[in-house]
C-alpha positions, 0 to 999 in steps of 0.5 A, a space after each residue: 948380424 941379424 935384427 928384427 923390423 917392427 912397424 912402429 906406425 902401429 904404436 902411433 895408431 894405437 895411441 891416436 885411437 885411444 886418445 880419440 876416445 879418451 874419456 872412454 879410455 880413462 873410465 875403462 876400469 870396470 871390466 878388469 877382473 882383479 879389483 886389486 889391479 890399477 885402473 884400465 887407463 893406468 895399464 893402457 898408458 903404461 902399455 903404450 909407452 912400453 910399446 913405443 920404447 921396446 919396439 924401438 929398442 928391439 928394432 936397433 938391436 943387432 944380434 952378432 952371429 959369431 959361431 962358437 961364442 958361448 953365452 949369447 947375452 945379446 940373445 938373452 936380452 932380445 928375448 926378454 925384451 921381446 917377451 915384455 913387448 908380447 906381454 903388453 899386447 896380451 894385456 891390452 888385448 884383455 883390457 879390451 876383451 880381444 879374442 886371442 884364442 885362434 892365434 894362441 892355438 896356431 902352429 905355423 911358425 916352429 916345426 913343433 908338435 905344440 903351439 907356436 906360443 907355447 914353444 916361444 915360451 919354452 925357448 924363452 924360459 929355457 934360454 934366459 928366464 928360467 935356465 935352471 928349471 924349465 918345467 911348464 911346457 912338458 909337451 916339448 920334453 922328451 919322454 921321462 923328462 920332467 925338468 930341463 936346464 940350460 947352462 948356455 946357448 951359443 951361436 951354431 958353428 955346426 959342431 953340435 948339430 947336424 948341419 948349419 940350418 940353425 943360428 943358435 944352439 941351446 945345450 940342455 941338461 935333463 933329468 932323464 937317466 937315458 938322455 942326460 943332455 941334448 941340443 936344441 937348434 934355434 932359428 932366428 927367422 923363426 923367432 922374428 916371424 913369431 914376434 912379428 905375427 904377434 906384434 902385427 896383432 896391434 892392427 887388429 886390436 886397434 880396429 877392435 878398440 874402435 868398434 868397442 868404443 863405437 859400441 858404447 857410443 851407440 848404447 848412449 844414443 839409445 838412451 833417451 835424455 830427460 827433457 827440460 820440461 821434466 824438471 821442476 827447476 832449469 838449474 835442476 835441468 843443468 845439473 842433470 846435463 852435467 852429470 850426463 856429460 861427465 858420463 857420455 863425453 868427458 869428466 873434469 868439466 863441471 865448472 862450466 856447468 857450475 858457472 851456468 847454474 850460478 848464472 841462472 840463479 843470479 840477480 842484481 839490484 841494478 836495473 840495467 844489469 838485471 835486464 842484461 842478465 835476463 837476456 843472457 840467461 835466455 841465451 844460455 837456454 837457447 845454447 843448451 837446446 843444441 847442447 841437449 841434442 848434442 848429448 843425445 845424438 853424439 855425432 861424429 862430426 859437428 853440424 848446426 843442429 847439435 852445435 848452434 854454430 852456423 860456421 863450424 870450428 875447423 880447429 876442433 870437433 865439439 865446439 858449440 854455442 854452449 862453450 862460447 856463451 862463457 868465452 871472452 872476446 879475443 879481439 886484437 884491440 883487447 889484448 892489453 886487458 888479458 890479465 884483468 879478463 882472466 882474473 875477473 872472469 875466474 874470480 868465482 873459482 879464485 876468490 883469493 884475488 878479491 883484494 885486487 877486484 876493484 883495481 882490475 874492474 877500474 882497469 877494464 872499465 873502458 870495455 864494460 861501461 857500455 854494457 853493465 854497471 858493477 855494483 859496490 860489494 859484489 861477490 866473486 861470482 857476481 863479478 864473473 857473471 857480470 863481466 861474462 854478460 858484458 862479453 856476451 853484448 860485446 861479441 853481439 856487436 863485434 863478433 860476426 859469427 857469434 852475432 849470427 848464432 844468437 837470434 836477432 830478437 829483444 829476448 837475447 839482445 
């Protein structure tokens, strides 16, 4: 029996690298030459899944070396799935503009006049894919032979070829009147070596992907962001940062920016609420000064200058004061209020829950009554903003990290 041994770690490393730059992977579209093809992201996902499954399957296959047995279907199956694996690597490389020219022109595995790539394709075509007509790799045909076909491949028993160096023998019929048939010896070690060499290109492609995405990020760093004073209105500035964030970092987070835009536009009739709102709006502006630097520098590691956090999060990269300004407190003593927190803070996006707003507000009164006053007939966005303001002032009293990150002046407290 014989089997191949491909390094599954490369599949995991590829997935990790793609996910490390997931936003840029998702938007990897425009370089695809065929406008009718799926986006790059769909192809990348399909390729990664196929690589995982097919690599495991090929490693599990045991090719039974039984001399004299005709029609070696396990070998046909192996060649077809190996070709799928190599196609995945080829298309992955094309998506990321990887240069295959050097490896495609190598002739170091098979003892043939043409390239290894072409000879493998020739064997696969003749043995399993196009056994009735193989004609695209003419360099491996005898003189005056245009078409070859193969009735079967068999394990070598020494009767059809001179010696036992070959594991398999392909019986071949030709359209050459001087040589109507021939036998082609096949060595599994050569087949395995060729596949392993191509599969190991994943290591180089992973490095290439990393350099490719880093070059994109470097280009963004060179493009200066517009400053706040270049806009006539602060909300216009936030709209601009939302657009830049979507392009530079990640898509699908517009609602966070939209909330802050609503909060900056919001006003309350109640004097206490309005005073607290102004302080919260100042905190928003303060948080966005760090966020602006973050978008400009796109740092590989969190630091105070780009997060506004004196104590950086150990769980995630990219946390910042910007995100925490909209975050509810997670104290143990507030655990029983999880449901009203969730519904009221999200009321601006889910106004269908307005019919239960008053009930939830009353249920949460022990939390908010020290900081704000809920007014009659408030709109969904006003409810969410006012509760977020209460969260802000609660955290200033109970969250040491948050307290340290917000300046200790009346402007914010």
